[in-house]
N, C-alpha and C positions, 0 to 999 in steps of 0.2 A: 378562135368564135369565128361563125360563120357570117357575113353582112347584117341579119337580122338578127339578135337577140333570141331567142320564142320566149312565150310566157313560160313562168316554172313552177309559178303557186299555183295559177288557172286551177278551180275545181278543189282546191284546199282554202286559199283563205280566201278564195270571190268565186263565184260561179263561170265554169268554161262555154257554158255555151252562149254566147254572146246575146241573147234576145233576153236573159233571164238573167243576166247579166244589166245592160242596160234600165232592166225592171227592177235591181236591188239598189244599182244608184239613184233612180229617178227616187224610189220611195225613199233613201234614208235623205234626202236632199228635200224630199217634201215636207217630209218629219219632219224640215227644221222652222220655227216660227221665225217669221221679216215684220215687225210690228209696220216698217214704213222705208217709204222706195233708197235708195242709196245715192251718194254720185261721191266718185270717184272708187277704187278700191285700191287690198292692201298692194305692199311692196314686199314682204316678204311671208308664209306664213308657216306656224310651226303645226306638226300632224300627230298624227297616233297610226302604225302601221300595223294594228296586228289584222287578224281576218276581222272580216265586215261584220260577222256576225257578236263581235266582239267592243270595236271602235269602232265601225264605221258608223255609228251614231254620230262622235265626235267631229269624226272626220269631217263628218253632212255640211258639221256646224263655220268648218273653215271654208270650206269651196263655194258655201253658198255666198261668202263674200265677195269670191270673184262675179256674182252676177252682171255687174258691167264691164267684165275685164276685154271678154268675146269681140274680139276680131283689133284686138289695143295692144294685149299678151301675146309676144309673136315667139317670145325664147321661156323656156324656165329652166333655169337653175336646179335641181336635186341634191340634195345631200343625207345620205342618211347610212346607219351606221353597217361591218359589217358582222353576217352571223355565221356563215359555214366555214369563210377561206379567212387568215392573218392575210393581212398586209398593212407594209408599213408605208404612211403616208394616206394622198389621197389617190385611188384610184380611177383611172376615165375608161374604157371597153374598147372598143380595135368594130367593133360592130358601125352600122349605117344607120339605125334603127331598131327601136325593140320592137315588140309586139302584144300585143294584148286580145285576148275576142274582139273589139270594140276594132280595130284593125291596125297599124302600123304608125309609131310615131320618127320621126325622122331623127339622128343625133346633129347636131347643133357642130361641122365638123371643123367650121370657124373656131367658135369659143373655147373648144378644146385645144386647139393648135396651139391660141392665144395664152393657155395657160403650163403648155409643155417644157416650157426653159424653165421653172420655178421647180425647185428641187424637189420637194417634195409633193410634184404631181407625176402618180407613174402609171403605166399601161397594165393593168391587171383585169382578162376574159373571165381567168375562175373566180377573181372576187365580184363580178354580176351573175352568172351564168345563173347562180341556185337567191343568189339576194331579192329577200320577197319586203326587204327595209322600200325600196324606190321603185318595183315594182306596183305592190299595191296601192301607189298616190296614182296612173297614170291613168286609170279609167275615170277616175275623178277628174282629173284634167282633164281628160277628150271630151268628159260631157261639155263641161263650163266651159273649155276656153277654144275647142274648134281646134283649130290646124297650126299647129303650133313645134317650134323644136327641141330638143332636148338636150342639155347637157348634165350628167350624171354623174356624179361623185360619190364614190361605195367608200366610203374615211374608216380608215385603222389606226395604228399608233401615229397623231400628229397635235402638236399643238395649239393652242388657242392662237399664236398669230399668224400659222401655218396654211389653218382652216379663213384667218381675216384675209389671209394675202388673196386668195382664192377667189373668194367669195368678194372682195373690191377689181377685181379685174374684171370679173362680171356681172357689175353693179346693174352699169349699163342705165336705164331712162326706162317710161312706164312702158315700153314695150319687153322688161324683162324682171320675170318673176321670183323671186326666190324662196325653195320650199323643202325645210329641214326637218326630216324624218324620226320620229323619239317618240318610244314608250315610254313611260315614268317608273316606277316603282317596281320588284320581281320580287311572286312569289311568300308576301308575308298573308300572314291573314287580313282580316278585310278594317277592324280597328284600327290593324296597328300603319296599312297602306294609307289609310285616309289620312291620316298624321302626318306621315312623312313624305306624301304627296303635296299638301295645303301646308307646308315648310317648303316645298320644290316650286310649288306653284307662287311663292312671296319672291323668293328666289329671282326666279322670271323675272316674277314683272319689275323687279327693283336691277335685272341688267348683270344678274350674278354671272362669272364667266369660271366661278369653281364647282359647279355640278360637279358630282363623280357619277361613276357609270352604275353605282346599285340606287341613282337617286332618276337617273336617266339615264337608261340604253343610250338614247341617242347624243350624248352628254358632249363629247368632244366636237363635232358639226356644230349644235345648241351652244357651247359657247362662243366657238367663232364668230356665228351670227349679230348673240349678245353682246358679243363686245368690239364687231363693228355699227352695228344700231344705234349705241349708245351713243361711238363716233360722229353722228349720222344724224343726232337726235332727232331719233326715229319713234314715234309714239306706239304702244302698245296696248292692245285688249284681248282679254281671256276671254273665247267666246262658250267654253266649254268643258268638263273633266268631271270622270265616274273611276269608276275602274268594274271589273270583269264581274264584281260579286255584284253588279248594280245591272247588266246585260245579260249573257248568259252564262255565267259561272256561279259554281261553287263560293261560297265567303271563308275557304277553309285558308286560301294558296291564290293572290287572284293578280293581277297588273295592275296598272295605274292608265289612265290614259287623258289628256290634253288638246286643249286646241287654241293657241296666240293667230288672231293674224296684227303685225307691224306696218305704221300707215307712214307713208314721207311726207314733210307739208304739209302746210297748215290746208285743213279742209274748205270744201266751201259749203255756209250756210242758206238754209232753203229758205231765209231770207232774200238774199243774193240770185239767186240762181230760182229762183220766181221773178223779179224784176227784169232778168234778164229774159228768160224765156216768153214772158209776155209779151216782152219786145219782138223778139225773133217771130213771130205769132203775128203781130199786130205790123211791122215791117215788113211779112213774108208776103200777107195779101194787103196790103196800102202799093208797094210798088209793081204786084200784078198790074191791079187796076187803075193805076198810074201811070205806065209804063214805062217806071225807070226804075235805074238797077240799085242791086243790094248785095250788101255782104254780111254772113255770117259773125258774127263777133272770133276771134281768136283767140279760144280757152280752152287749154287741154281738156276738160272735166264736160265741154260738151262734143266732143268726139267719141266717151267711153257710147256703147250700146246702149240704150234706152226704148223705153215704147210708155209713149202722150197718148193723150186725149186732148184736142183741142174744140171748145165749147163757143157757140155763138150766141148772143142776145141782142134783141131789139125788144125794146122796148119793154123788158122783162119776160119777152116770148121766145121761144127758142126756134134760132134760125139757122141752127148746124150745126153737128158735132161729127166726127171723125176721129178713129182712131188706131193704136196699135197696140196691141193685148200682150205681143212679144218682143222683144229689144233684138230687132234687127239689122240696125242703122243708126249712126250716128245722131246723137240727142240735138243735137245742134237742127239736123236733117230733117229726123223726126216730128221735134215740131214744127217749122216750116212747111215740112211737105204734108202733113197732118189740117194745115193753119189753112192753108189752099184748097186743100180737097172739104173741108166745110163751108170754105165759105163757097166753091164755085161747083160740087159734084155731091153734094149730100141729096139725094136721090128724092127725100124728105120735099124739099126747096129747089125754087128757080134758082139758078147763078146769083149770087148780088149782085149789087150794081153800085159804081162809084156814092152815084147819089144817094143809096141808103147806107153806106158802110159811115161814115159820122153818125152815123144813128146806134150803130153796134157795140158794141160791147164784149172783150173777149176774155175765158175760162180756161185753163192752160192746168191740167191735172198729170204727173208724175205719180206711174203705177210700178208699185213693187211687183217681185216674180210672180206671181200666181202658185199659191200652194194646195196641192189635190187636198179636200177633204173623206173622213175617211167615216162614213156611218153604214150603223148596222140596218135604217129603217127610215122613214119620212119623217118619224118622231125624233132622231134620234142626229139626225141629218137640221132641221127647224130649230134645235136645243146647241146645237152649234153656232150658229148664224148668230156675229153680232149689230143690229139693225144701229142704222149709221157709221159702222166705219167700215166693215166687210164690202167689197165689188166685187160682183159673183159672176160664175162663165159656166154656164150649164152646158152641156154637149150631148148628143144623140145621135144616132142612126146617120150622121153624116153631118148633123147643124149643130153652131154653135152661137151663142148669143148672149151679152152682156149688159150687166147696168151696172153702172159706177155707183159709189159711195153715194153720191148727190140724189139718187133715186130715191134715198129712205125721203126724202123732205119731203115727196108726195103718196109715195106709200113706204108707211110703217110698221104694219103687221107681213109675220114673215111668211106665213101662207100663202097669204097676198100677189108679197111678192115676187118668192118661187113662181105662181103660176103666170106671173103677168111676162116674167121668165123667156117660163116655157112658152109662151104666142111667139113672143119676140124673135126667137130663136126658131119659131116657125113648124114647130111639133104640135099636134095634135094636143085640144084643152086635157084628155082624157090620160096622157103619160104619167106612165110611173117612175116617180121621183125621183124610186129607189133602182132604177137601173140606170139612169144617168151618171155622167159624170159632172161635178159638181168640186170647183176652183173658187177659191180665193185670192182678191189682192188689196192693200191700202193703198190711196194716193197721200200726194202733197198735191194740194191743188192752189190756183190763187188765180184773184179776180181785179179786173179793173175796178 
């Protein structure tokens, strides 16, 4: 194999044109409903590997869980079954990178070298050359993680312990994500497949390690992950499941798909997070006004990418509000910087003074990932909006504006809410909503 393994199934399993592929991945991820912002991200994912038209929506439910992982996850250990070339053990490539229409992903040669002494790990470029079970995961990972390295394994005949031993050596910390690629049952009638897959889903949830290849084509890597994850006491969450009869195929002979996320360690409660984020916002402002030093608390969840707004009120009146719509920096840093900007650089107000600061109260809002609303016309758009819950972003002609869900407290009517948002975005009052791009998000909010 050359130094770069070229995309083998672009144009078949997913679009070959970079723009079309990026748009399809965005569309699939945009279709995943996200009720509230997330704190933390999975240690491992179980995802399907059919063409995007069949299983892309299910896969998107898994990859959407990585919203907070960008910038933290720097290595992906990817294991999937071989479909074209038989191999004994777990095959790694000799290539230095894998290519997709979205760019190249560097192979983590150090990671692969660290497992080369295991007898079940072999080098086989033919096993990787045309294999789709690994390739179809890469555009989703590129979209969600940005820059990362890849440790790919095309898994053939191997024991549960063989797979678990490789996973254990490459488990790492929060910088490493494990991805298992598998579909469910193949070519049964719709109702038969639902029954078979339903039983398999229950067994996955129970960390079974004897799933066979008629139940899941990637049973070998799947069993290995479940074996090791049970030892590590990971929690498991089913995210989505369906079959090709639900998406783009007939119901005579279907293939099943599912998505799971596995989490390591206890999750931070929103109440605990709120207390910490409020303290960061307050301390950031106080240290600036008083000229004292202060450090962000050392908590791993504060290093995840996050998007926040900090709102300041004085005697119940707005005194400043600045925020981020996209998670581009660490959550702790985002809150600290937005707090300073709300106090000192909101163009609607003069910079806050030390004398007035004791009269102010702080509110922090943590945003979920904005999702585009698909609507036919203005009436359809209005019908989809949830007053009191949705924060909205409106974009047109290179301009953008947003209202947090808190704005519903003062503007309760959908049409008025949107028209005021049009004005905030700096667009003409007669702007047709039908030509605007509208995204919605939700917030977890905390107020002193």
